TIBA-772766 format. One record per residue (C-alpha): residue number from 1; x, y, z. Coordinates in nm, 3 decimals, padded with zeros to 5 digits. Layout:
REM TIBA-772766
<NUM <X Y Z>>
...
***
This chain:
REM TIBA-772766
<1 <04.371 06.880 07.725>>
<2 <04.489 06.676 08.029>>
<3 <04.596 06.313 08.015>>
<4 <04.377 06.189 08.285>>
<5 <04.319 05.803 08.391>>
<6 <04.054 05.706 08.635>>
<7 <04.063 05.355 08.814>>
<8 <03.707 05.283 08.941>>
<9 <03.453 05.035 09.021>>
<10 <03.098 05.039 08.932>>
<11 <02.881 05.145 09.176>>
<12 <03.129 05.292 09.412>>
<13 <03.018 05.594 09.569>>
<14 <03.366 05.748 09.629>>
<15 <03.427 05.684 09.247>>
<16 <03.107 05.862 09.157>>
<17 <03.223 06.165 09.345>>
<18 <03.543 06.178 09.149>>
<19 <03.359 06.147 08.837>>
<20 <03.091 06.399 08.908>>
<21 <03.393 06.650 08.952>>
<22 <03.557 06.541 08.647>>
<23 <03.232 06.614 08.467>>
<24 <03.181 06.936 08.639>>
<25 <03.524 07.065 08.521>>
<26 <03.450 06.937 08.173>>
<27 <03.757 06.720 08.192>>
<28 <03.793 06.390 07.944>>
<29 <03.959 06.105 08.102>>
<30 <04.010 05.736 08.038>>
<31 <03.799 05.528 08.252>>
<32 <03.962 05.176 08.384>>
<33 <03.688 04.960 08.564>>
<34 <03.853 04.733 08.802>>
<35 <03.728 04.392 08.913>>
<36 <03.525 04.372 09.227>>
<37 <03.759 04.129 09.402>>
<38 <04.059 04.323 09.539>>
<39 <04.273 04.012 09.493>>
<40 <04.201 04.056 09.102>>
<41 <04.305 04.426 09.118>>
<42 <04.648 04.385 08.970>>
<43 <04.654 04.668 08.739>>
<44 <04.556 04.949 08.979>>
<45 <04.775 04.799 09.245>>
<46 <05.069 04.828 08.977>>
<47 <04.989 05.211 08.946>>
<48 <04.907 05.310 09.300>>
<49 <05.065 05.044 09.531>>
<50 <04.712 04.953 09.679>>
<51 <04.405 04.793 09.551>>
<52 <04.157 05.066 09.682>>
<53 <03.979 05.278 09.416>>
<54 <03.926 05.557 09.299>>
<55 <04.288 05.624 09.177>>
<56 <04.369 05.911 08.928>>
<57 <04.658 05.917 08.716>>
<58 <04.774 06.271 08.581>>
<59 <05.103 06.190 08.396>>
<60 <05.106 06.566 08.259>>
<61 <05.165 06.666 08.631>>
<62 <05.370 06.368 08.741>>
<63 <05.068 06.223 08.922>>
<64 <05.106 05.853 08.904>>
<65 <04.843 05.721 09.128>>
<66 <04.656 05.922 09.356>>
<67 <04.419 05.740 09.579>>
<68 <04.122 05.892 09.826>>
<69 <03.847 06.072 09.666>>
<70 <03.851 06.360 09.868>>
<71 <04.212 06.412 09.775>>
<72 <04.144 06.365 09.408>>
<73 <03.852 06.610 09.422>>
<74 <04.053 06.848 09.584>>
<75 <04.352 06.832 09.328>>
<76 <04.140 06.845 09.040>>
<77 <03.977 07.176 09.157>>
<78 <04.319 07.326 09.253>>
<79 <04.482 07.216 08.917>>
<80 <04.180 07.239 08.679>>
<81 <03.929 07.455 08.842>>
<82 <03.841 07.829 08.754>>
***
């Protein structure tokens, strides 16, 4: 099973796009909910260098902090799709 982590924000449509793809592919992941305020998003900034979400971490494949929902969805499909 992949070692996936997702940094996300409640109610974020871009995050929802990623979680939908994770669910479609049957992938388990650890969710990290980030604060609404960008200035308080130190954890996601440390991982990805920026404060936007979603951000995916896939340590098994050397992905330390991938931003952008479309890029994440394409990556998940390519790496874990059928």
